[in-house]
C-alpha positions as CSV (number, residue, x, y, z in Angstrom):
1,M,28.0,-136.0,-29.7
2,K,26.2,-132.5,-31.1
3,I,27.8,-129.7,-29.6
4,E,25.3,-126.5,-29.8
5,L,27.0,-122.8,-29.9
6,E,25.7,-120.0,-28.8
7,Q,24.9,-117.1,-31.4
8,V,25.9,-114.1,-30.4
9,E,27.0,-110.8,-32.2
10,P,30.6,-109.9,-32.1
11,A,29.8,-106.4,-29.9
12,E,27.7,-108.5,-27.7
13,I,30.5,-111.6,-26.5
14,E,31.5,-109.0,-23.5
15,N,27.9,-108.4,-22.4
16,R,26.9,-112.0,-22.6
17,S,30.4,-113.3,-20.6
18,M,29.4,-110.6,-18.3
19,E,25.4,-112.1,-18.0
20,I,26.6,-115.8,-17.6
21,I,29.2,-114.5,-14.7
22,E,26.4,-112.7,-13.0
23,S,24.1,-116.0,-13.6
24,E,27.1,-118.0,-12.1
25,L,28.6,-115.9,-9.1
26,P,28.9,-118.1,-6.1
27,H,27.2,-115.4,-3.4
28,E,25.7,-111.5,-3.8
29,I,28.9,-109.1,-3.7
30,D,29.1,-105.4,-3.2
31,P,27.2,-103.6,-6.0
32,K,30.3,-100.9,-5.9
33,L,33.1,-103.5,-6.3
34,A,31.1,-105.4,-8.6
35,P,32.5,-104.1,-11.8
36,I,35.9,-105.1,-10.6
37,I,35.4,-108.3,-9.6
38,K,33.8,-109.2,-12.4
39,R,36.1,-107.8,-14.7
40,A,38.9,-109.9,-13.0
41,V,36.7,-112.9,-13.4
42,H,36.0,-112.3,-16.9
43,T,39.6,-111.5,-18.1
44,A,40.7,-114.9,-15.9
45,A,37.9,-116.8,-16.2
46,D,38.4,-117.5,-12.6
47,F,35.6,-117.5,-10.1
48,D,38.3,-117.0,-7.2
49,Y,38.9,-113.6,-7.6
50,V,35.3,-113.3,-6.3
51,D,36.5,-114.4,-2.6
52,N,40.5,-113.4,-3.1
53,L,40.1,-109.7,-4.2
54,C,40.7,-107.4,-1.2
55,F,40.3,-103.6,-0.9
56,S,40.9,-100.9,1.6
57,E,38.1,-98.6,2.6
58,D,36.4,-96.6,-0.2
59,V,39.3,-98.0,-2.5
60,V,37.0,-96.7,-5.6
61,D,36.5,-93.3,-4.4
62,K,39.8,-92.7,-3.8
63,A,40.7,-94.4,-6.8
64,L,37.9,-92.5,-9.1
65,E,39.3,-89.2,-7.2
66,A,43.0,-89.8,-8.0
67,I,42.3,-90.5,-11.9
68,K,40.0,-87.3,-12.1
69,N,43.0,-85.4,-11.0
70,G,45.4,-86.8,-13.6
71,A,47.0,-89.7,-11.9
72,C,49.5,-92.1,-14.2
73,I,49.3,-95.8,-13.8
74,V,53.1,-97.6,-13.3
75,T,53.0,-101.3,-14.8
76,D,55.4,-103.5,-14.0
77,T,55.4,-105.2,-17.6
78,Q,54.6,-104.3,-20.9
79,M,51.7,-106.7,-20.8
80,A,49.7,-105.2,-18.8
81,K,50.8,-101.4,-20.1
82,A,49.4,-102.8,-23.2
83,G,46.3,-104.0,-21.8
84,I,45.4,-100.8,-20.5
85,N,42.9,-98.4,-21.9
86,K,45.3,-95.7,-22.8
87,A,42.9,-93.4,-24.6
88,E,40.3,-93.4,-21.5
89,L,42.9,-92.6,-19.3
90,K,44.4,-89.8,-21.3
91,K,40.9,-88.1,-21.1
92,H,41.9,-87.6,-17.5
93,G,45.2,-86.4,-18.0
94,G,46.9,-89.3,-17.1
95,D,49.8,-91.5,-19.3
96,V,50.7,-95.4,-18.7
97,F,54.0,-96.4,-17.9
98,C,56.5,-99.2,-17.9
99,F,60.4,-98.6,-17.1
100,M,60.9,-102.3,-17.2
101,S,62.7,-101.7,-20.9
102,D,64.9,-99.0,-19.7
103,D,68.5,-99.1,-20.1
104,D,69.5,-96.9,-16.7
105,V,66.7,-99.4,-15.2
106,R,68.6,-102.3,-16.5
107,D,72.0,-100.8,-15.4
108,M,70.2,-100.0,-11.7
109,A,69.5,-103.4,-11.4
110,K,72.6,-104.7,-12.4
111,K,74.4,-102.0,-10.2
112,N,72.4,-102.9,-7.4
113,H,72.2,-107.1,-8.2
114,S,68.6,-106.5,-8.1
115,T,65.7,-107.2,-10.4
116,R,64.6,-104.7,-12.5
117,A,61.0,-104.5,-11.0
118,R,62.3,-103.3,-8.4
119,A,64.4,-100.7,-10.1
120,S,61.6,-99.6,-11.7
121,M,60.2,-99.0,-9.2
122,D,62.6,-96.9,-7.8
123,K,62.8,-94.9,-10.9
124,A,59.0,-94.3,-10.6
125,S,59.3,-93.0,-7.5
126,Q,61.1,-90.1,-8.9
127,L,58.0,-88.9,-11.3
128,D,56.3,-86.0,-9.7
129,R,52.9,-87.3,-10.7
130,P,49.8,-88.8,-8.6
131,L,50.5,-92.3,-9.5
132,I,48.8,-95.7,-9.5
133,F,50.6,-98.7,-9.5
134,A,49.3,-102.1,-11.3
135,I,51.3,-104.8,-10.5
136,G,50.4,-107.8,-12.1
137,N,54.1,-110.1,-12.2
138,A,56.8,-109.2,-9.8
139,P,56.6,-109.3,-6.0
140,T,59.6,-108.1,-5.9
141,A,58.0,-104.5,-7.3
142,L,55.5,-104.9,-4.3
143,I,58.4,-105.3,-1.9
144,R,60.1,-102.4,-3.4
145,L,57.1,-100.2,-3.0
146,Y,56.0,-101.3,0.6
147,E,59.8,-100.3,1.1
148,L,59.6,-96.8,-0.5
149,I,56.8,-96.2,1.1
150,Q,57.8,-97.1,4.9
151,E,60.8,-94.8,4.1
152,G,58.6,-91.9,3.1
153,K,59.9,-91.6,0.0
154,L,56.4,-92.5,-1.9
155,K,52.6,-92.0,-1.3
156,P,50.9,-93.8,-3.9
157,E,47.2,-93.2,-4.9
158,L,46.3,-96.2,-5.1
159,I,48.5,-100.2,-5.3
160,I,47.1,-102.9,-7.5
161,G,48.7,-105.6,-6.3
162,V,47.8,-108.8,-8.2
163,P,51.5,-110.5,-8.8
164,V,51.1,-114.2,-9.8
165,G,53.5,-117.4,-8.8
166,F,54.8,-118.7,-5.8
167,V,58.0,-116.9,-4.5
168,N,56.9,-114.0,-2.1
169,V,54.2,-113.3,-4.4
170,V,51.3,-114.3,-1.0
171,Q,54.4,-112.3,1.5
172,S,54.5,-109.1,-1.1
173,K,50.8,-108.8,-1.1
174,E,50.3,-108.8,2.4
175,L,52.8,-106.1,2.9
176,I,51.0,-104.1,0.7
177,M,47.6,-104.5,2.7
178,Q,49.8,-103.5,5.8
179,C,50.8,-99.9,4.2
180,D,48.4,-96.9,4.9
181,V,47.6,-96.4,1.3
182,P,44.6,-97.5,-0.9
183,Y,44.8,-100.9,-2.2
184,I,43.3,-103.6,-4.2
185,V,45.0,-106.4,-3.6
186,A,44.4,-110.4,-5.0
187,R,45.2,-112.3,-1.8
188,G,47.1,-115.3,-2.5
189,R,49.3,-117.0,-5.5
190,K,46.7,-115.9,-8.2
191,G,47.3,-113.2,-10.3
192,G,48.5,-111.5,-13.5
193,S,49.2,-108.7,-16.0
194,N,46.0,-109.0,-17.5
195,V,44.3,-108.7,-14.3
196,A,46.3,-106.0,-13.2
197,A,45.2,-104.4,-16.5
198,A,41.5,-105.5,-16.1
199,I,40.9,-104.0,-12.5
200,S,42.9,-100.9,-14.4
201,N,40.0,-100.6,-16.9
202,A,37.4,-101.5,-14.5
203,L,38.2,-98.4,-12.6
204,L,38.5,-96.5,-16.2
205,Y,35.0,-97.6,-17.6
206,I,33.2,-97.2,-13.8
207,L,34.7,-93.2,-14.3
208,R,33.3,-92.8,-17.7
209,D,29.4,-94.4,-16.8
210,Q,29.9,-91.9,-14.0
211,M,30.6,-89.1,-16.3
212,K,28.1,-89.9,-19.1
Protein backbone atom coordinates (compact mmCIF):
# COMPACT_ATOMS: atom_id res chain seq x y z
CA MET A 1 0.00 0.00 0.00
CA LYS A 2 1.42 3.32 -1.08
CA ILE A 3 1.09 6.14 1.46
CA GLU A 4 0.71 9.62 0.01
CA LEU A 5 2.07 12.41 2.21
CA GLU A 6 1.05 16.03 1.91
CA GLN A 7 3.90 18.36 1.09
CA VAL A 8 3.48 21.23 3.54
CA GLU A 9 6.03 23.85 4.52
CA PRO A 10 6.71 23.86 8.29
CA ALA A 11 5.33 27.38 8.69
CA GLU A 12 2.08 26.31 7.02
CA ILE A 13 1.33 23.17 9.05
CA GLU A 14 -0.97 24.95 11.50
CA ASN A 15 -2.80 26.81 8.72
CA ARG A 16 -3.28 23.55 6.84
CA SER A 17 -4.55 21.89 10.02
CA MET A 18 -7.11 24.64 10.48
CA GLU A 19 -8.23 24.24 6.86
CA ILE A 20 -8.81 20.53 7.45
CA ILE A 21 -10.72 21.24 10.66
CA GLU A 22 -12.87 23.82 8.87
CA SER A 23 -13.70 21.32 6.11
CA GLU A 24 -14.63 18.57 8.58
CA LEU A 25 -16.74 20.57 11.06
CA PRO A 26 -19.98 18.64 11.65
CA HIS A 27 -22.07 21.82 11.50
CA GLU A 28 -21.75 25.58 11.38
CA ILE A 29 -20.43 27.29 14.48
CA ASP A 30 -20.71 30.82 15.81
CA PRO A 31 -18.00 32.88 14.06
CA LYS A 32 -17.17 34.65 17.32
CA LEU A 33 -16.53 31.35 19.08
CA ALA A 34 -14.96 29.59 16.11
CA PRO A 35 -11.30 30.48 16.88
CA ILE A 36 -11.64 28.99 20.36
CA ILE A 37 -13.47 25.87 19.28
CA LYS A 38 -11.15 25.19 16.36
CA ARG A 39 -8.02 25.62 18.48
CA ALA A 40 -9.38 23.16 21.04
CA VAL A 41 -10.17 20.69 18.25
CA HIS A 42 -6.71 21.25 16.79
CA THR A 43 -4.96 20.64 20.11
CA ALA A 44 -6.84 17.44 20.96
CA ALA A 45 -7.61 16.22 17.42
CA ASP A 46 -11.13 15.74 18.77
CA PHE A 47 -14.24 17.16 17.12
CA ASP A 48 -16.30 16.54 20.27
CA TYR A 49 -15.19 20.01 21.38
CA VAL A 50 -17.44 21.49 18.71
CA ASP A 51 -20.41 20.53 20.85
CA ASN A 52 -19.08 20.07 24.38
CA LEU A 53 -17.56 23.54 24.82
CA CYS A 54 -20.05 25.74 26.66
CA PHE A 55 -19.79 29.53 26.74
CA SER A 56 -21.43 32.03 29.09
CA GLU A 57 -23.07 35.06 27.55
CA ASP A 58 -20.66 37.56 25.95
CA VAL A 59 -17.73 35.63 27.41
CA VAL A 60 -15.31 36.41 24.58
CA ASP A 61 -15.82 40.18 24.83
CA LYS A 62 -15.52 40.04 28.62
CA ALA A 63 -12.37 37.92 28.46
CA LEU A 64 -10.69 40.17 25.91
CA GLU A 65 -11.49 43.25 27.98
CA ALA A 66 -10.01 41.58 31.05
CA ILE A 67 -6.81 40.71 29.18
CA LYS A 68 -6.53 44.27 27.87
CA ASN A 69 -6.83 45.47 31.48
CA GLY A 70 -3.87 43.34 32.59
CA ALA A 71 -5.56 40.17 33.81
CA CYS A 72 -3.26 37.36 34.88
CA ILE A 73 -3.86 33.69 34.16
CA VAL A 74 -3.71 31.12 36.96
CA THR A 75 -3.35 27.47 35.97
CA ASP A 76 -3.43 24.21 37.89
CA THR A 77 -0.47 22.58 36.11
CA GLN A 78 2.99 23.55 35.00
CA MET A 79 2.12 22.00 31.62
CA ALA A 80 -0.69 24.50 31.04
CA LYS A 81 1.55 27.33 32.21
CA ALA A 82 4.25 26.24 29.76
CA GLY A 83 1.76 26.12 26.90
CA ILE A 84 0.31 29.60 27.33
CA ASN A 85 1.83 32.34 25.19
CA LYS A 86 3.30 34.44 27.98
CA ALA A 87 4.88 36.96 25.63
CA GLU A 88 1.48 37.74 24.12
CA LEU A 89 -0.12 38.10 27.55
CA LYS A 90 2.77 40.29 28.74
CA LYS A 91 1.95 42.84 26.04
CA HIS A 92 -1.12 43.70 28.10
CA GLY A 93 0.59 43.59 31.49
CA GLY A 94 -0.48 40.08 32.49
CA ASP A 95 1.49 37.15 33.90
CA VAL A 96 0.88 33.41 34.15
CA PHE A 97 0.97 31.73 37.55
CA CYS A 98 0.98 28.12 38.72
CA PHE A 99 1.37 27.65 42.47
CA MET A 100 1.17 23.85 42.52
CA SER A 101 4.88 23.36 43.27
CA ASP A 102 5.15 26.09 45.91
CA ASP A 103 6.28 25.01 49.35
CA ASP A 104 3.54 26.95 51.13
CA VAL A 105 0.89 25.32 48.94
CA ARG A 106 2.32 21.89 49.73
CA ASP A 107 2.29 22.70 53.45
CA MET A 108 -1.25 24.11 53.33
CA ALA A 109 -2.54 21.03 51.53
CA LYS A 110 -0.88 18.73 54.06
CA LYS A 111 -2.21 20.71 57.01
CA ASN A 112 -5.77 20.75 55.66
CA HIS A 113 -5.70 17.21 54.24
CA SER A 114 -6.62 18.63 50.85
CA THR A 115 -5.17 18.57 47.37
CA ARG A 116 -2.48 20.98 46.22
CA ALA A 117 -4.85 22.15 43.51
CA ARG A 118 -7.35 23.27 46.13
CA ALA A 119 -4.64 24.97 48.18
CA SER A 120 -3.26 26.70 45.10
CA MET A 121 -6.67 28.28 44.44
CA ASP A 122 -6.64 29.67 47.99
CA LYS A 123 -3.23 31.19 47.31
CA ALA A 124 -4.40 32.62 44.00
CA SER A 125 -7.37 34.26 45.68
CA GLN A 126 -4.93 36.45 47.62
CA LEU A 127 -3.54 38.05 44.46
CA ASP A 128 -4.55 41.67 44.05
CA ARG A 129 -4.88 41.36 40.28
CA PRO A 130 -7.74 40.64 37.87
CA LEU A 131 -7.63 36.88 37.35
CA ILE A 132 -8.45 34.33 34.67
CA PHE A 133 -8.34 30.71 35.79
CA ALA A 134 -7.36 28.03 33.25
CA ILE A 135 -8.03 24.67 34.90
CA GLY A 136 -7.21 21.60 32.83
CA ASN A 137 -6.42 18.87 35.33
CA ALA A 138 -7.91 19.14 38.80
CA PRO A 139 -11.65 19.18 39.48
CA THR A 140 -10.80 20.03 43.10
CA ALA A 141 -9.50 23.37 41.81
CA LEU A 142 -12.86 24.11 40.19
CA ILE A 143 -14.73 23.03 43.30
CA ARG A 144 -12.62 25.36 45.45
CA LEU A 145 -13.16 28.21 42.98
CA TYR A 146 -16.90 27.64 43.26
CA GLU A 147 -16.68 27.78 47.05
CA LEU A 148 -14.55 30.95 47.05
CA ILE A 149 -17.00 32.64 44.68
CA GLN A 150 -19.99 31.62 46.82
CA GLU A 151 -18.19 32.93 49.92
CA GLY A 152 -17.61 36.29 48.22
CA LYS A 153 -13.82 35.89 48.44
CA LEU A 154 -13.15 35.77 44.70
CA LYS A 155 -14.61 37.22 41.52
CA PRO A 156 -12.73 35.82 38.51
CA GLU A 157 -12.77 37.62 35.19
CA LEU A 158 -13.09 34.21 33.51
CA ILE A 159 -12.92 30.52 34.38
CA ILE A 160 -11.72 28.12 31.71
CA GLY A 161 -12.94 24.85 33.19
CA VAL A 162 -11.64 21.88 31.25
CA PRO A 163 -10.29 19.28 33.71
CA VAL A 164 -10.10 15.75 32.35
CA GLY A 165 -10.96 12.55 34.17
CA PHE A 166 -13.66 10.63 35.98
CA VAL A 167 -13.96 11.59 39.67
CA ASN A 168 -16.01 14.79 40.22
CA VAL A 169 -14.94 16.10 36.80
CA VAL A 170 -18.46 16.41 35.35
CA GLN A 171 -19.88 17.75 38.61
CA SER A 172 -17.18 20.38 39.09
CA LYS A 173 -17.82 21.79 35.63
CA GLU A 174 -21.55 21.97 36.27
CA LEU A 175 -20.88 23.91 39.48
CA ILE A 176 -18.89 26.53 37.56
CA MET A 177 -21.69 26.96 35.06
CA GLN A 178 -23.98 27.82 37.98
CA CYS A 179 -21.70 30.65 39.12
CA ASP A 180 -22.29 34.25 38.17
CA VAL A 181 -18.91 34.54 36.44
CA PRO A 182 -17.86 34.30 32.77
CA TYR A 183 -16.90 30.76 31.81
CA ILE A 184 -15.72 28.50 29.02
CA VAL A 185 -16.33 24.91 30.08
CA ALA A 186 -15.83 21.58 28.33
CA ARG A 187 -18.91 19.74 29.50
CA GLY A 188 -18.35 16.07 30.31
CA ARG A 189 -15.19 14.13 31.03
CA LYS A 190 -12.91 15.46 28.31
CA GLY A 191 -10.34 18.23 28.69
CA GLY A 192 -6.75 18.55 29.77
CA SER A 193 -3.95 21.03 30.42
CA ASN A 194 -3.28 21.26 26.69
CA VAL A 195 -6.88 22.28 26.06
CA ALA A 196 -6.77 24.86 28.87
CA ALA A 197 -3.67 26.40 27.30
CA ALA A 198 -5.18 26.25 23.82
CA ILE A 199 -8.29 28.15 24.89
CA SER A 200 -6.15 30.74 26.68
CA ASN A 201 -4.04 31.19 23.55
CA ALA A 202 -7.09 31.40 21.32
CA LEU A 203 -8.27 34.42 23.32
CA LEU A 204 -4.82 36.00 23.17
CA TYR A 205 -4.64 35.50 19.40
CA ILE A 206 -8.14 36.91 18.86
CA LEU A 207 -7.05 40.04 20.71
CA ARG A 208 -3.75 40.18 18.80
CA ASP A 209 -5.59 40.04 15.48
CA GLN A 210 -8.07 42.70 16.56
CA MET A 211 -5.24 45.08 17.42
CA LYS A 212 -3.34 44.73 14.15
